[in-house]
C-alpha positions in Angstrom: 155.1 116.2 129.6 157.2 118.6 131.6 157.4 121.1 128.7 153.6 121.0 128.3 153.1 121.6 132.0 155.5 124.6 131.8 153.6 126.0 128.8 150.3 125.5 130.5 151.6 127.1 133.7 152.9 130.1 131.7 149.6 130.5 130.0 147.8 130.4 133.2 150.2 132.9 134.7 149.7 135.2 131.7 145.9 134.9 131.9 146.0 135.7 135.6 148.3 138.6 135.1 146.1 139.9 132.3 143.0 139.5 134.5 144.7 141.2 137.4 145.9 144.1 135.2 142.4 144.5 133.8 140.9 144.5 137.2 143.5 147.0 138.3 142.7 149.2 135.3 138.9 149.0 135.9 139.6 149.9 139.6 141.6 152.9 138.5 138.7 154.0 136.2 135.9 153.5 138.7 137.0 153.6 142.4 137.1 157.0 144.1 140.6 158.1 145.1 139.6 161.0 147.4 138.0 159.8 150.6 137.4 161.3 154.0 137.9 165.0 153.1 138.4 167.2 150.0 142.0 167.5 148.8 143.6 170.7 147.5 146.4 170.5 145.0 148.2 173.3 143.2 149.5 172.8 139.7 152.2 175.2 138.7 152.7 176.6 135.2 155.1 174.3 133.4 154.6 171.3 135.6 155.1 168.1 133.6 152.6 165.2 133.7 154.9 163.2 135.9 155.3 166.2 138.3 151.5 166.5 138.5 151.2 162.8 139.2 153.7 163.1 142.0 151.8 166.0 143.5 148.6 164.0 143.6 150.4 161.0 145.1 152.0 163.2 147.7 148.4 164.1 148.8 147.9 160.4 149.7 145.7 159.7 146.7 145.5 156.1 145.7 146.8 156.7 142.1 148.9 154.3 140.1 151.1 156.3 137.8 150.8 153.8 134.9 147.0 153.8 134.9 146.9 157.5 135.5 148.9 158.1 132.3 147.0 155.5 130.3 143.6 157.0 131.3 145.0 160.5 130.4 146.0 159.2 126.9 142.6 157.5 126.5 140.8 160.7 127.4 143.1 162.9 125.3 143.8 165.0 128.4 147.5 164.1 128.7 148.8 167.4 127.3 145.8 169.5 128.3 146.2 169.8 132.1 146.0 173.4 133.2 147.9 175.2 136.0 145.9 176.4 139.0 144.7 175.5 142.4 142.2 172.7 142.5 139.9 171.3 145.2 139.2 167.6 144.6 135.9 166.6 146.2 135.3 163.4 148.1 134.4 160.6 145.8 136.2 161.8 142.7 137.7 159.2 140.4 140.9 159.3 138.3 139.0 160.2 135.0 137.1 162.9 136.8 140.4 164.4 138.3 142.0 164.4 134.8 138.9 166.1 133.3 138.8 168.7 136.1 142.4 169.6 135.5 142.0 169.6 131.7 138.9 171.9 131.9 140.8 174.2 134.3 138.0 174.2 136.9 140.1 175.7 139.6 139.1 176.3 143.2 137.2 179.5 143.6 138.1 182.1 146.3 135.8 184.9 147.3 136.1 188.5 148.4 133.2 190.7 149.6 132.9 194.5 149.3 130.0 195.8 151.4 127.7 198.5 150.2 128.7 202.0 151.3 132.5 201.3 151.4 134.9 203.8 149.9 137.4 202.9 147.2 140.2 203.0 149.7 138.4 200.3 151.8 138.2 198.2 148.6 141.9 198.5 148.2 142.6 197.6 151.8 140.4 194.5 151.5 142.2 193.4 148.4 145.6 193.9 150.0 144.5 191.7 153.0 143.4 188.8 150.8 146.3 186.3 150.6 144.7 184.5 147.6 145.0 187.5 145.3 148.0 188.5 143.2 149.0 192.0 144.4 150.2 194.7 142.1 152.7 197.4 143.1 150.2 200.2 142.4 147.7 198.7 144.9 150.2 197.3 147.4 149.8 200.2 149.9 146.6 200.5 151.8 147.5 204.0 152.8 146.8 205.8 149.5 146.4 209.3 150.8 144.8 210.7 147.7 143.1 208.3 145.3 142.3 211.1 142.9 146.0 212.0 142.6 147.4 208.5 142.4 148.5 208.7 138.8 150.3 205.3 138.9 147.1 203.7 140.1 145.0 205.3 137.4 147.4 204.1 134.8 147.2 200.6 136.1 143.4 200.7 136.1 143.4 202.1 132.6 145.6 199.2 131.4 142.8 196.9 132.7 140.2 198.8 130.8 139.0 200.9 133.7 139.2 204.4 132.4 138.1 206.7 135.3 139.3 210.1 136.4 138.2 209.3 140.0 137.5 205.7 141.0 135.1 206.4 143.8 131.7 205.0 143.2 132.6 203.2 140.0 132.8 199.7 141.5 129.8 197.6 142.5 129.8 196.3 146.1 129.2 192.6 146.0 130.9 189.2 146.5 133.3 188.2 143.7 134.8 184.8 143.0 138.2 184.2 141.5 140.9 181.7 141.0 144.0 181.9 143.3 146.6 184.5 142.3 144.1 186.4 140.2 145.5 190.0 140.0 143.9 192.6 142.2 143.1 194.8 139.3 141.3 191.9 137.6 139.0 191.6 140.6 138.4 195.4 140.4 137.5 195.0 136.7 134.8 192.5 137.7 133.3 195.1 140.1 133.8 197.9 137.6 132.1 196.0 134.8 129.1 195.1 137.0 128.6 198.7 138.1 128.7 199.9 134.5 126.0 197.3 133.6 123.8 198.2 136.5 124.0 201.9 136.2 123.4 201.7 132.4 120.3 199.6 133.0 118.9 201.7 135.8 119.5 204.9 133.8 117.6 203.5 130.8 114.5 203.1 133.0 114.8 206.2 135.2 111.9 208.4 136.2 111.1 211.5 134.2 112.0 215.0 135.2 115.1 214.2 137.4 117.6 216.9 138.0 120.4 214.5 136.9 122.3 215.1 133.7 124.2 211.8 133.4 124.6 208.3 134.9 127.6 209.6 136.7 125.5 212.2 138.5 123.1 209.3 139.4 126.0 207.5 141.0 127.0 210.6 143.0 123.4 211.0 144.4 123.1 207.2 145.0 126.4 207.2 147.0 125.0 210.0 149.3 121.7 208.0 149.7 123.7 204.9 150.5 125.6 206.7 153.3 122.6 208.4 154.7 120.5 205.3 155.5 121.0 201.6 155.8 117.3 201.0 155.6 116.1 199.9 152.1 112.6 201.2 152.7 113.8 204.7 153.4 116.1 205.1 150.4 113.3 206.4 148.0 112.3 208.9 150.7 115.9 210.1 151.1 116.2 210.3 147.4 113.0 212.3 147.2 114.3 214.9 149.7 117.6 215.4 147.8 115.8 215.5 144.4 113.4 218.2 145.5 116.3 220.2 147.1 118.3 220.0 143.8 115.2 221.1 141.8 114.6 224.0 144.2 118.2 225.1 144.2 118.7 224.3 147.9 121.8 223.0 149.4 121.8 219.3 150.1 123.3 219.8 153.6 124.2 216.2 154.2 126.9 215.2 156.7 128.4 212.2 154.8 129.7 214.5 152.1 131.3 216.7 154.7 133.0 213.7 156.3 134.2 212.5 152.9 135.7 215.9 152.2 137.5 216.0 155.5 139.3 212.8 154.7 141.9 211.9 157.3 140.9 214.9 159.4 137.6 213.3 160.4 137.9 211.5 163.8 134.3 210.7 164.5 132.6 214.1 165.0 131.7 217.1 162.8 132.3 220.5 164.4 130.6 223.8 163.6 133.9 224.9 162.1 133.9 221.8 159.8 130.5 222.8 158.5 131.7 226.3 157.8 134.9 225.2 156.1 134.5 225.2 152.3 135.6 222.0 150.5 134.4 220.6 147.2 132.3 218.1 149.2 130.8 220.5 151.9 127.2 220.5 150.9 126.5 223.0 153.7 128.5 225.5 151.7 127.6 224.7 148.1 124.5 224.2 146.0 124.2 221.0 143.9 125.9 217.6 144.0 129.5 217.1 145.2 132.0 216.5 142.3 132.3 212.7 142.7 130.6 209.9 144.5 131.5 209.5 148.2 131.2 205.7 148.4 130.2 202.6 146.4 126.4 202.5 146.2 124.4 199.3 146.0 121.6 198.7 143.5 118.9 199.7 145.9 120.5 203.1 146.4 121.0 203.5 142.6 117.4 202.6 141.9 116.2 205.0 144.6 118.2 207.9 143.1 116.5 207.3 139.8 113.1 206.6 141.2 112.7 209.0 144.1 109.6 209.2 146.4 107.1 211.7 145.1 106.2 213.2 148.5 106.7 216.8 149.7 109.4 216.4 152.4 112.5 218.6 152.2 114.1 217.6 155.5 114.9 214.5 157.6 116.5 213.8 160.9 117.7 210.6 162.5 115.6 209.1 165.3 118.6 207.4 166.8 117.4 203.8 165.9 118.6 203.8 162.3 115.3 205.4 161.0 114.5 209.0 160.1 111.6 211.5 160.6 110.7 213.3 157.3 109.3 216.8 157.3 107.9 219.1 154.6 108.5 222.4 156.5 111.4 223.8 158.4 109.2 224.4 161.5 108.3 220.7 161.6 111.9 219.7 161.0 113.1 221.9 163.8 110.5 220.3 166.1 111.8 216.8 165.1 115.4 217.9 165.7 114.5 219.1 169.2 112.7 215.9 170.0 115.3 213.4 168.6 118.6 215.3 168.6 118.3 217.7 171.6 115.9 215.7 173.8 113.6 218.6 174.0 109.8 218.4 173.3 
């Protein structure tokens, strides 16, 4: 009788243990392990499965190592977990975590390059971003002469960015990337997007433009970008510069002078600055400057290739961000007196 009782008790114990184990497994499959707030975990290259499990447990996730491993084997994700930084959202379960790591859906960081920024400002913004992997060639924000930075150009070329002068070749936008993505890889995103946009816009450009190539369109667009921040005015600005180029007139635009002055510019342009010949002084030369002077956005690019068809040849700033456009020098001088010299 005693032996039968022991056998029965053992069976009951086994049944209960099996039931408890099954319940625990079902719980591991279905119950969320991230509660309250998202959790960020970083998986290093070469981390073992047990090391990854330990990192998750260290983040106070209610993970049982045995079930975590069993579920991974069942999903066929055990040997497929990828390195990277992951943000685990509230409500996520163990199977979902494993699938997230197996698919490599890493946390995305962002960097924004505003329209009108120069390439040097792009570099400075990259260098400030702590989530980006920094290369030696871009490590210094004080690149005195981008055009002469041969090491930088070699680094860009290795990434598939073959440019003699990088100014104007990168599209201003917000870009998303995984942690430790190399700075030049982020630049490649901006470069590729600019090449797609300028190729598309060039394909549908207006007829009769005094522009010989997409690169010249970028040069003009960069000047338009720096001349006005108002989208509605860009076709008008483009129209003025297009007609000046067609007539063989000088562009006479301050932003090109400022760009040519480089570090010598401290907020004001003097008469001597306007008289000093540089490759970018459009008060001393006819035609476009040799390179873009900033990174133009799509509106400025579109305006350069679809200029306003009016007759204005001049414009002057009102002081409120907008401009007065004139077809004759006499009308322009009157506008200058009114808005720049405070004389009627």
